PDB file of N, CA, C and O in Angstrom:
ATOM      1  N   MET A   1      14.037  81.218  35.117  1.00  0.00           N
ATOM      2  CA  MET A   1      14.112  82.083  36.131  1.00  0.00           C
ATOM      3  C   MET A   1      15.476  81.683  37.113  1.00  0.00           C
ATOM      4  O   MET A   1      15.879  80.534  37.290  1.00  0.00           O
ATOM      5  N   GLN A   2      15.995  82.758  37.621  1.00  0.00           N
ATOM      6  CA  GLN A   2      17.231  82.468  38.640  1.00  0.00           C
ATOM      7  C   GLN A   2      16.913  83.297  39.935  1.00  0.00           C
ATOM      8  O   GLN A   2      16.352  84.393  39.973  1.00  0.00           O
ATOM      9  N   ARG A   3      17.389  82.545  41.004  1.00  0.00           N
ATOM     10  CA  ARG A   3      17.173  82.949  42.300  1.00  0.00           C
ATOM     11  C   ARG A   3      18.375  84.025  42.281  1.00  0.00           C
ATOM     12  O   ARG A   3      19.469  83.644  41.864  1.00  0.00           O
ATOM     13  N   ILE A   4      18.213  85.339  42.713  1.00  0.00           N
ATOM     14  CA  ILE A   4      19.281  86.413  42.873  1.00  0.00           C
ATOM     15  C   ILE A   4      19.558  86.891  44.135  1.00  0.00           C
ATOM     16  O   ILE A   4      20.554  87.576  44.365  1.00  0.00           O
ATOM     17  N   PHE A   5      18.617  86.529  45.106  1.00  0.00           N
ATOM     18  CA  PHE A   5      18.753  86.993  46.453  1.00  0.00           C
ATOM     19  C   PHE A   5      17.991  86.190  47.399  1.00  0.00           C
ATOM     20  O   PHE A   5      16.854  85.832  47.091  1.00  0.00           O
ATOM     21  N   GLU A   6      18.528  85.853  48.580  1.00  0.00           N
ATOM     22  CA  GLU A   6      17.822  85.136  49.801  1.00  0.00           C
ATOM     23  C   GLU A   6      17.950  86.151  50.845  1.00  0.00           C
ATOM     24  O   GLU A   6      19.029  86.497  51.326  1.00  0.00           O
ATOM     25  N   ALA A   7      16.802  86.616  51.177  1.00  0.00           N
ATOM     26  CA  ALA A   7      16.742  87.587  52.398  1.00  0.00           C
ATOM     27  C   ALA A   7      16.777  86.946  53.744  1.00  0.00           C
ATOM     28  O   ALA A   7      16.499  85.763  53.940  1.00  0.00           O
ATOM     29  N   ASN A   8      17.117  87.755  54.607  1.00  0.00           N
ATOM     30  CA  ASN A   8      16.984  87.296  56.181  1.00  0.00           C
ATOM     31  C   ASN A   8      15.500  87.388  56.624  1.00  0.00           C
ATOM     32  O   ASN A   8      15.117  86.576  57.466  1.00  0.00           O
ATOM     33  N   ASP A   9      14.740  88.190  56.192  1.00  0.00           N
ATOM     34  CA  ASP A   9      13.331  88.266  56.398  1.00  0.00           C
ATOM     35  C   ASP A   9      12.423  88.828  55.297  1.00  0.00           C
ATOM     36  O   ASP A   9      12.876  89.313  54.260  1.00  0.00           O
ATOM     37  N   ILE A  10      11.278  88.748  55.543  1.00  0.00           N
ATOM     38  CA  ILE A  10      10.261  89.331  54.441  1.00  0.00           C
ATOM     39  C   ILE A  10      10.576  90.829  54.266  1.00  0.00           C
ATOM     40  O   ILE A  10      10.594  91.321  53.138  1.00  0.00           O
ATOM     41  N   LEU A  11      10.835  91.596  55.425  1.00  0.00           N
ATOM     42  CA  LEU A  11      10.936  93.039  55.143  1.00  0.00           C
ATOM     43  C   LEU A  11      12.093  93.322  54.198  1.00  0.00           C
ATOM     44  O   LEU A  11      11.935  94.102  53.260  1.00  0.00           O
ATOM     45  N   GLU A  12      13.295  92.687  54.426  1.00  0.00           N
ATOM     46  CA  GLU A  12      14.487  92.940  53.482  1.00  0.00           C
ATOM     47  C   GLU A  12      14.107  92.449  52.219  1.00  0.00           C
ATOM     48  O   GLU A  12      14.473  93.129  51.259  1.00  0.00           O
ATOM     49  N   ALA A  13      13.436  91.391  51.985  1.00  0.00           N
ATOM     50  CA  ALA A  13      12.997  90.871  50.502  1.00  0.00           C
ATOM     51  C   ALA A  13      12.229  91.935  49.894  1.00  0.00           C
ATOM     52  O   ALA A  13      12.431  92.256  48.723  1.00  0.00           O
ATOM     53  N   SER A  14      11.209  92.599  50.742  1.00  0.00           N
ATOM     54  CA  SER A  14      10.462  93.742  50.040  1.00  0.00           C
ATOM     55  C   SER A  14      11.097  94.745  49.795  1.00  0.00           C
ATOM     56  O   SER A  14      10.740  95.375  48.799  1.00  0.00           O
ATOM     57  N   ILE A  15      12.107  95.196  50.490  1.00  0.00           N
ATOM     58  CA  ILE A  15      12.871  96.333  50.017  1.00  0.00           C
ATOM     59  C   ILE A  15      13.616  96.090  48.801  1.00  0.00           C
ATOM     60  O   ILE A  15      13.539  96.914  47.890  1.00  0.00           O
ATOM     61  N   VAL A  16      14.391  94.962  48.671  1.00  0.00           N
ATOM     62  CA  VAL A  16      15.230  94.650  47.721  1.00  0.00           C
ATOM     63  C   VAL A  16      14.200  94.564  46.312  1.00  0.00           C
ATOM     64  O   VAL A  16      14.420  95.131  45.242  1.00  0.00           O
ATOM     65  N   LYS A  17      13.180  93.804  46.603  1.00  0.00           N
ATOM     66  CA  LYS A  17      12.202  93.636  45.491  1.00  0.00           C
ATOM     67  C   LYS A  17      11.726  95.094  44.790  1.00  0.00           C
ATOM     68  O   LYS A  17      11.639  95.264  43.574  1.00  0.00           O
ATOM     69  N   GLY A  18      11.443  96.095  45.806  1.00  0.00           N
ATOM     70  CA  GLY A  18      11.097  97.260  45.477  1.00  0.00           C
ATOM     71  C   GLY A  18      12.304  98.088  44.464  1.00  0.00           C
ATOM     72  O   GLY A  18      12.115  98.765  43.454  1.00  0.00           O
ATOM     73  N   LEU A  19      13.427  97.783  45.082  1.00  0.00           N
ATOM     74  CA  LEU A  19      14.646  98.422  44.199  1.00  0.00           C
ATOM     75  C   LEU A  19      14.810  97.836  42.813  1.00  0.00           C
ATOM     76  O   LEU A  19      15.246  98.484  41.861  1.00  0.00           O
ATOM     77  N   LEU A  20      14.431  96.557  42.761  1.00  0.00           N
ATOM     78  CA  LEU A  20      14.613  95.762  41.454  1.00  0.00           C
ATOM     79  C   LEU A  20      13.508  96.393  40.496  1.00  0.00           C
ATOM     80  O   LEU A  20      13.718  96.740  39.334  1.00  0.00           O
ATOM     81  N   GLU A  21      12.305  96.482  41.170  1.00  0.00           N
ATOM     82  CA  GLU A  21      11.204  96.953  40.187  1.00  0.00           C
ATOM     83  C   GLU A  21      11.190  98.304  39.895  1.00  0.00           C
ATOM     84  O   GLU A  21      10.561  98.689  38.909  1.00  0.00           O
ATOM     85  N   GLN A  22      11.895  99.224  40.728  1.00  0.00           N
ATOM     86  CA  GLN A  22      12.073 100.547  40.556  1.00  0.00           C
ATOM     87  C   GLN A  22      12.996 100.738  39.180  1.00  0.00           C
ATOM     88  O   GLN A  22      12.908 101.718  38.441  1.00  0.00           O
ATOM     89  N   CYS A  23      13.849  99.674  38.991  1.00  0.00           N
ATOM     90  CA  CYS A  23      14.779  99.686  37.834  1.00  0.00           C
ATOM     91  C   CYS A  23      14.118  98.804  36.597  1.00  0.00           C
ATOM     92  O   CYS A  23      14.767  98.389  35.637  1.00  0.00           O
ATOM     93  N   GLY A  24      12.917  98.630  36.776  1.00  0.00           N
ATOM     94  CA  GLY A  24      12.129  97.829  35.585  1.00  0.00           C
ATOM     95  C   GLY A  24      12.508  96.369  35.547  1.00  0.00           C
ATOM     96  O   GLY A  24      12.451  95.798  34.458  1.00  0.00           O
ATOM     97  N   ILE A  25      12.863  95.746  36.552  1.00  0.00           N
ATOM     98  CA  ILE A  25      13.066  94.415  36.748  1.00  0.00           C
ATOM     99  C   ILE A  25      12.058  93.738  37.394  1.00  0.00           C
ATOM    100  O   ILE A  25      11.992  93.804  38.621  1.00  0.00           O
ATOM    101  N   LYS A  26      11.183  93.030  36.695  1.00  0.00           N
ATOM    102  CA  LYS A  26      10.110  92.149  37.345  1.00  0.00           C
ATOM    103  C   LYS A  26      10.635  91.038  38.246  1.00  0.00           C
ATOM    104  O   LYS A  26      11.532  90.288  37.860  1.00  0.00           O
ATOM    105  N   THR A  27      10.064  90.934  39.466  1.00  0.00           N
ATOM    106  CA  THR A  27      10.656  90.190  40.482  1.00  0.00           C
ATOM    107  C   THR A  27       9.571  89.341  41.249  1.00  0.00           C
ATOM    108  O   THR A  27       8.551  89.847  41.715  1.00  0.00           O
ATOM    109  N   ALA A  28       9.886  88.001  41.336  1.00  0.00           N
ATOM    110  CA  ALA A  28       9.074  87.112  42.013  1.00  0.00           C
ATOM    111  C   ALA A  28       9.523  86.844  43.596  1.00  0.00           C
ATOM    112  O   ALA A  28      10.625  86.389  43.905  1.00  0.00           O
ATOM    113  N   LEU A  29       8.675  87.136  44.364  1.00  0.00           N
ATOM    114  CA  LEU A  29       9.018  86.791  45.754  1.00  0.00           C
ATOM    115  C   LEU A  29       8.440  85.589  46.334  1.00  0.00           C
ATOM    116  O   LEU A  29       7.261  85.486  46.673  1.00  0.00           O
ATOM    117  N   ASN A  30       9.404  84.608  46.439  1.00  0.00           N
ATOM    118  CA  ASN A  30       9.072  83.150  46.919  1.00  0.00           C
ATOM    119  C   ASN A  30       9.240  83.244  48.416  1.00  0.00           C
ATOM    120  O   ASN A  30      10.098  83.954  48.941  1.00  0.00           O
ATOM    121  N   GLY A  31       8.314  82.434  49.132  1.00  0.00           N
ATOM    122  CA  GLY A  31       8.401  82.173  50.479  1.00  0.00           C
ATOM    123  C   GLY A  31       7.860  83.171  51.373  1.00  0.00           C
ATOM    124  O   GLY A  31       8.222  83.272  52.545  1.00  0.00           O
ATOM    125  N   TYR A  32       6.862  84.021  50.741  1.00  0.00           N
ATOM    126  CA  TYR A  32       6.270  85.117  51.712  1.00  0.00           C
ATOM    127  C   TYR A  32       5.475  84.412  52.637  1.00  0.00           C
ATOM    128  O   TYR A  32       5.620  84.802  53.796  1.00  0.00           O
ATOM    129  N   TYR A  33       4.567  83.360  52.444  1.00  0.00           N
ATOM    130  CA  TYR A  33       3.844  82.986  53.559  1.00  0.00           C
ATOM    131  C   TYR A  33       4.461  82.013  54.340  1.00  0.00           C
ATOM    132  O   TYR A  33       3.847  81.603  55.326  1.00  0.00           O
ATOM    133  N   LEU A  34       5.657  81.532  54.058  1.00  0.00           N
ATOM    134  CA  LEU A  34       6.414  80.660  54.903  1.00  0.00           C
ATOM    135  C   LEU A  34       6.649  81.447  56.299  1.00  0.00           C
ATOM    136  O   LEU A  34       6.768  80.783  57.329  1.00  0.00           O
ATOM    137  N   GLN A  35       6.714  82.835  56.338  1.00  0.00           N
ATOM    138  CA  GLN A  35       7.124  83.393  57.485  1.00  0.00           C
ATOM    139  C   GLN A  35       6.130  83.119  58.818  1.00  0.00           C
ATOM    140  O   GLN A  35       6.476  83.324  59.981  1.00  0.00           O
ATOM    141  N   GLY A  36       5.047  82.700  58.463  1.00  0.00           N
ATOM    142  CA  GLY A  36       4.058  82.021  59.574  1.00  0.00           C
ATOM    143  C   GLY A  36       4.334  80.709  60.038  1.00  0.00           C
ATOM    144  O   GLY A  36       3.541  80.128  60.779  1.00  0.00           O
ATOM    145  N   GLY A  37       5.546  80.127  59.606  1.00  0.00           N
ATOM    146  CA  GLY A  37       5.944  78.942  59.944  1.00  0.00           C
ATOM    147  C   GLY A  37       7.225  78.980  60.853  1.00  0.00           C
ATOM    148  O   GLY A  37       7.804  77.958  61.220  1.00  0.00           O
ATOM    149  N   ILE A  38       7.637  80.337  61.204  1.00  0.00           N
ATOM    150  CA  ILE A  38       8.713  80.523  61.989  1.00  0.00           C
ATOM    151  C   ILE A  38       8.626  79.783  63.526  1.00  0.00           C
ATOM    152  O   ILE A  38       7.548  79.840  64.116  1.00  0.00           O
ATOM    153  N   GLY A  39       9.461  79.281  63.984  1.00  0.00           N
ATOM    154  CA  GLY A  39       9.221  78.411  65.158  1.00  0.00           C
ATOM    155  C   GLY A  39       9.323  76.882  64.671  1.00  0.00           C
ATOM    156  O   GLY A  39      10.074  76.097  65.250  1.00  0.00           O
ATOM    157  N   GLU A  40       8.617  76.543  63.699  1.00  0.00           N
ATOM    158  CA  GLU A  40       8.839  75.206  63.056  1.00  0.00           C
ATOM    159  C   GLU A  40       9.933  74.995  61.933  1.00  0.00           C
ATOM    160  O   GLU A  40      10.507  73.939  61.663  1.00  0.00           O
ATOM    161  N   LEU A  41      10.104  76.294  61.308  1.00  0.00           N
ATOM    162  CA  LEU A  41      11.067  76.439  60.163  1.00  0.00           C
ATOM    163  C   LEU A  41      12.251  77.327  60.722  1.00  0.00           C
ATOM    164  O   LEU A  41      12.222  77.891  61.816  1.00  0.00           O
ATOM    165  N   PRO A  42      13.137  77.365  59.958  1.00  0.00           N
ATOM    166  CA  PRO A  42      14.393  78.183  60.359  1.00  0.00           C
ATOM    167  C   PRO A  42      14.062  79.638  60.084  1.00  0.00           C
ATOM    168  O   PRO A  42      13.417  79.921  59.074  1.00  0.00           O
ATOM    169  N   ILE A  43      14.434  80.497  60.856  1.00  0.00           N
ATOM    170  CA  ILE A  43      14.207  82.003  60.794  1.00  0.00           C
ATOM    171  C   ILE A  43      14.529  82.508  59.511  1.00  0.00           C
ATOM    172  O   ILE A  43      13.629  82.955  58.799  1.00  0.00           O
ATOM    173  N   SER A  44      15.847  82.488  59.087  1.00  0.00           N
ATOM    174  CA  SER A  44      16.319  82.928  57.930  1.00  0.00           C
ATOM    175  C   SER A  44      16.282  82.083  56.681  1.00  0.00           C
ATOM    176  O   SER A  44      16.287  80.852  56.714  1.00  0.00           O
ATOM    177  N   GLY A  45      16.247  82.779  55.619  1.00  0.00           N
ATOM    178  CA  GLY A  45      16.344  82.030  54.279  1.00  0.00           C
ATOM    179  C   GLY A  45      15.036  81.681  53.769  1.00  0.00           C
ATOM    180  O   GLY A  45      14.990  81.036  52.722  1.00  0.00           O
ATOM    181  N   LEU A  46      13.857  82.047  54.415  1.00  0.00           N
ATOM    182  CA  LEU A  46      12.599  81.675  53.711  1.00  0.00           C
ATOM    183  C   LEU A  46      12.179  82.525  52.643  1.00  0.00           C
ATOM    184  O   LEU A  46      11.431  82.010  51.812  1.00  0.00           O
ATOM    185  N   ALA A  47      12.517  83.762  52.487  1.00  0.00           N
ATOM    186  CA  ALA A  47      12.195  84.614  51.444  1.00  0.00           C
ATOM    187  C   ALA A  47      13.323  84.808  50.593  1.00  0.00           C
ATOM    188  O   ALA A  47      14.447  85.143  50.965  1.00  0.00           O
ATOM    189  N   SER A  48      12.858  84.520  49.138  1.00  0.00           N
ATOM    190  CA  SER A  48      14.032  84.671  48.271  1.00  0.00           C
ATOM    191  C   SER A  48      13.331  85.418  46.914  1.00  0.00           C
ATOM    192  O   SER A  48      12.144  85.314  46.605  1.00  0.00           O
ATOM    193  N   LEU A  49      14.193  86.067  46.305  1.00  0.00           N
ATOM    194  CA  LEU A  49      13.806  86.774  44.982  1.00  0.00           C
ATOM    195  C   LEU A  49      14.213  86.118  43.676  1.00  0.00           C
ATOM    196  O   LEU A  49      15.338  85.629  43.577  1.00  0.00           O
ATOM    197  N   TRP A  50      13.443  86.087  42.775  1.00  0.00           N
ATOM    198  CA  TRP A  50      13.696  85.544  41.627  1.00  0.00           C
ATOM    199  C   TRP A  50      13.363  86.275  40.229  1.00  0.00           C
ATOM    200  O   TRP A  50      12.223  86.694  40.028  1.00  0.00           O
ATOM    201  N   VAL A  51      14.323  86.410  39.323  1.00  0.00           N
ATOM    202  CA  VAL A  51      14.045  87.200  38.175  1.00  0.00           C
ATOM    203  C   VAL A  51      14.261  86.329  36.933  1.00  0.00           C
ATOM    204  O   VAL A  51      14.935  85.302  37.020  1.00  0.00           O
ATOM    205  N   GLU A  52      13.690  86.726  35.749  1.00  0.00           N
ATOM    206  CA  GLU A  52      14.002  86.171  34.425  1.00  0.00           C
ATOM    207  C   GLU A  52      15.485  86.185  34.077  1.00  0.00           C
ATOM    208  O   GLU A  52      16.203  87.152  34.332  1.00  0.00           O
ATOM    209  N   ASP A  53      15.892  85.128  33.512  1.00  0.00           N
ATOM    210  CA  ASP A  53      17.283  84.785  33.219  1.00  0.00           C
ATOM    211  C   ASP A  53      18.022  86.061  32.290  1.00  0.00           C
ATOM    212  O   ASP A  53      19.248  86.169  32.286  1.00  0.00           O
ATOM    213  N   GLU A  54      17.207  86.936  31.568  1.00  0.00           N
ATOM    214  CA  GLU A  54      17.813  87.764  30.856  1.00  0.00           C
ATOM    215  C   GLU A  54      17.881  89.190  31.705  1.00  0.00           C
ATOM    216  O   GLU A  54      18.372  90.207  31.214  1.00  0.00           O
ATOM    217  N   ASP A  55      17.353  89.135  32.972  1.00  0.00           N
ATOM    218  CA  ASP A  55      17.516  90.292  33.884  1.00  0.00           C
ATOM    219  C   ASP A  55      18.519  89.938  35.025  1.00  0.00           C
ATOM    220  O   ASP A  55      18.856  90.857  35.771  1.00  0.00           O
ATOM    221  N   ALA A  56      18.939  88.902  35.194  1.00  0.00           N
ATOM    222  CA  ALA A  56      19.827  88.339  36.365  1.00  0.00           C
ATOM    223  C   ALA A  56      20.880  89.102  36.507  1.00  0.00           C
ATOM    224  O   ALA A  56      21.111  89.587  37.615  1.00  0.00           O
ATOM    225  N   ALA A  57      21.723  89.355  35.416  1.00  0.00           N
ATOM    226  CA  ALA A  57      23.022  90.211  35.650  1.00  0.00           C
ATOM    227  C   ALA A  57      22.652  91.492  36.399  1.00  0.00           C
ATOM    228  O   ALA A  57      23.062  91.706  37.540  1.00  0.00           O
ATOM    229  N   ALA A  58      21.961  92.235  35.807  1.00  0.00           N
ATOM    230  CA  ALA A  58      21.534  93.568  36.125  1.00  0.00           C
ATOM    231  C   ALA A  58      20.871  93.552  37.548  1.00  0.00           C
ATOM    232  O   ALA A  58      21.066  94.475  38.340  1.00  0.00           O
ATOM    233  N   ALA A  59      20.114  92.517  37.833  1.00  0.00           N
ATOM    234  CA  ALA A  59      19.569  92.438  39.198  1.00  0.00           C
ATOM    235  C   ALA A  59      20.450  91.986  40.274  1.00  0.00           C
ATOM    236  O   ALA A  59      20.172  92.148  41.462  1.00  0.00           O
ATOM    237  N   ARG A  60      21.575  91.386  39.826  1.00  0.00           N
ATOM    238  CA  ARG A  60      22.558  90.923  40.901  1.00  0.00           C
ATOM    239  C   ARG A  60      23.523  92.362  41.144  1.00  0.00           C
ATOM    240  O   ARG A  60      23.992  92.678  42.237  1.00  0.00           O
ATOM    241  N   ARG A  61      23.671  93.027  40.057  1.00  0.00           N
ATOM    242  CA  ARG A  61      24.438  94.386  40.314  1.00  0.00           C
ATOM    243  C   ARG A  61      23.687  95.229  41.261  1.00  0.00           C
ATOM    244  O   ARG A  61      24.336  95.874  42.085  1.00  0.00           O
ATOM    245  N   ILE A  62      22.305  95.310  41.246  1.00  0.00           N
ATOM    246  CA  ILE A  62      21.600  96.109  42.160  1.00  0.00           C
ATOM    247  C   ILE A  62      21.468  95.423  43.493  1.00  0.00           C
ATOM    248  O   ILE A  62      21.444  96.212  44.437  1.00  0.00           O
ATOM    249  N   VAL A  63      21.384  94.253  43.776  1.00  0.00           N
ATOM    250  CA  VAL A  63      21.517  93.578  45.062  1.00  0.00           C
ATOM    251  C   VAL A  63      22.906  93.912  45.578  1.00  0.00           C
ATOM    252  O   VAL A  63      23.047  94.357  46.717  1.00  0.00           O
ATOM    253  N   GLU A  64      23.945  93.705  44.756  1.00  0.00           N
ATOM    254  CA  GLU A  64      25.437  93.922  45.398  1.00  0.00           C
ATOM    255  C   GLU A  64      25.451  95.548  45.843  1.00  0.00           C
ATOM    256  O   GLU A  64      25.966  95.932  46.893  1.00  0.00           O
ATOM    257  N   ASP A  65      24.877  96.329  44.986  1.00  0.00           N
ATOM    258  CA  ASP A  65      24.933  97.831  45.436  1.00  0.00           C
ATOM    259  C   ASP A  65      24.039  97.983  46.893  1.00  0.00           C
ATOM    260  O   ASP A  65      24.426  98.669  47.839  1.00  0.00           O
ATOM    261  N   TYR A  66      22.922  97.298  46.874  1.00  0.00           N
ATOM    262  CA  TYR A  66      22.199  97.257  48.195  1.00  0.00           C
ATOM    263  C   TYR A  66      22.993  96.712  49.192  1.00  0.00           C
ATOM    264  O   TYR A  66      23.191  97.430  50.173  1.00  0.00           O
ATOM    265  N   LEU A  67      23.565  95.455  49.165  1.00  0.00           N
ATOM    266  CA  LEU A  67      24.277  94.977  50.249  1.00  0.00           C
ATOM    267  C   LEU A  67      25.512  95.631  50.615  1.00  0.00           C
ATOM    268  O   LEU A  67      25.981  95.349  51.718  1.00  0.00           O
ATOM    269  N   SER A  68      26.192  96.557  49.789  1.00  0.00           N
ATOM    270  CA  SER A  68      27.262  97.288  49.990  1.00  0.00           C
ATOM    271  C   SER A  68      26.871  98.645  50.625  1.00  0.00           C
ATOM    272  O   SER A  68      27.734  99.455  50.962  1.00  0.00           O
ATOM    273  N   GLY A  69      25.603  98.859  50.771  1.00  0.00           N
ATOM    274  CA  GLY A  69      25.214 100.155  51.460  1.00  0.00           C
ATOM    275  C   GLY A  69      24.789 101.197  50.483  1.00  0.00           C
ATOM    276  O   GLY A  69      24.287 102.228  50.932  1.00  0.00           O
ATOM    277  N   ASN A  70      24.926 101.051  49.250  1.00  0.00           N
ATOM    278  CA  ASN A  70      24.586 101.980  48.286  1.00  0.00           C
ATOM    279  C   ASN A  70      22.995 101.627  47.875  1.00  0.00           C
ATOM    280  O   ASN A  70      22.763 100.964  46.864  1.00  0.00           O
ATOM    281  N   SER A  71      22.080 102.050  48.611  1.00  0.00           N
ATOM    282  CA  SER A  71      20.741 101.632  48.238  1.00  0.00           C
ATOM    283  C   SER A  71      19.864 102.479  47.301  1.00  0.00           C
ATOM    284  O   SER A  71      18.662 102.255  47.167  1.00  0.00           O
ATOM    285  N   GLN A  72      20.580 103.554  46.600  1.00  0.00           N
ATOM    286  CA  GLN A  72      19.906 104.319  45.584  1.00  0.00           C
ATOM    287  C   GLN A  72      20.162 103.550  44.228  1.00  0.00           C
ATOM    288  O   GLN A  72      21.235 103.404  43.644  1.00  0.00           O
ATOM    289  N   ALA A  73      19.057 103.148  43.917  1.00  0.00           N
ATOM    290  CA  ALA A  73      19.125 102.267  42.508  1.00  0.00           C
ATOM    291  C   ALA A  73      19.255 103.265  41.521  1.00  0.00           C
ATOM    292  O   ALA A  73      18.656 104.338  41.590  1.00  0.00           O
ATOM    293  N   ASP A  74      20.125 102.906  40.475  1.00  0.00           N
ATOM    294  CA  ASP A  74      20.167 103.836  39.109  1.00  0.00           C
ATOM    295  C   ASP A  74      19.238 103.211  38.211  1.00  0.00           C
ATOM    296  O   ASP A  74      19.290 102.034  37.853  1.00  0.00           O
ATOM    297  N   SER A  75      18.336 104.114  37.847  1.00  0.00           N
ATOM    298  CA  SER A  75      17.070 103.679  37.001  1.00  0.00           C
ATOM    299  C   SER A  75      17.425 103.107  35.542  1.00  0.00           C
ATOM    300  O   SER A  75      16.669 102.466  34.812  1.00  0.00           O
ATOM    301  N   SER A  76      18.710 103.477  35.296  1.00  0.00           N
ATOM    302  CA  SER A  76      19.025 103.135  34.039  1.00  0.00           C
ATOM    303  C   SER A  76      19.645 101.734  33.912  1.00  0.00           C
ATOM    304  O   SER A  76      19.917 101.235  32.820  1.00  0.00           O
ATOM    305  N   SER A  77      19.886 101.033  35.278  1.00  0.00           N
ATOM    306  CA  SER A  77      20.305  99.684  35.294  1.00  0.00           C
ATOM    307  C   SER A  77      19.479  98.543  34.848  1.00  0.00           C
ATOM    308  O   SER A  77      19.983  97.485  34.471  1.00  0.00           O
ATOM    309  N   GLY A  78      18.168  98.769  34.893  1.00  0.00           N
ATOM    310  CA  GLY A  78      17.269  97.831  34.365  1.00  0.00           C
ATOM    311  C   GLY A  78      17.030  97.967  32.809  1.00  0.00           C
ATOM    312  O   GLY A  78      16.194  97.232  32.282  1.00  0.00           O
ATOM    313  N   GLU A  79      17.659  98.783  32.141  1.00  0.00           N
ATOM    314  CA  GLU A  79      17.240  98.922  30.677  1.00  0.00           C
ATOM    315  C   GLU A  79      18.349  98.399  29.919  1.00  0.00           C
ATOM    316  O   GLU A  79      18.301  98.379  28.689  1.00  0.00           O
TER     317      GLU A  79
END
């Protein structure tokens, strides 16, 4: 598995996870429960998204589109 995205918060991680899964890329969200440690842990970088090695390139393209403001996922990207 490869980490393909480090979110600012759990909401952003959930949005990107949804985009990836909409394109057929199974995604693991790590750090979900670490949000409860804010104050003791740094605020950002707690939530990260991981995908299988074979999906990493397509997932990175989708994340790049999201970060550049193009949040409409192309459903053919995951195939």
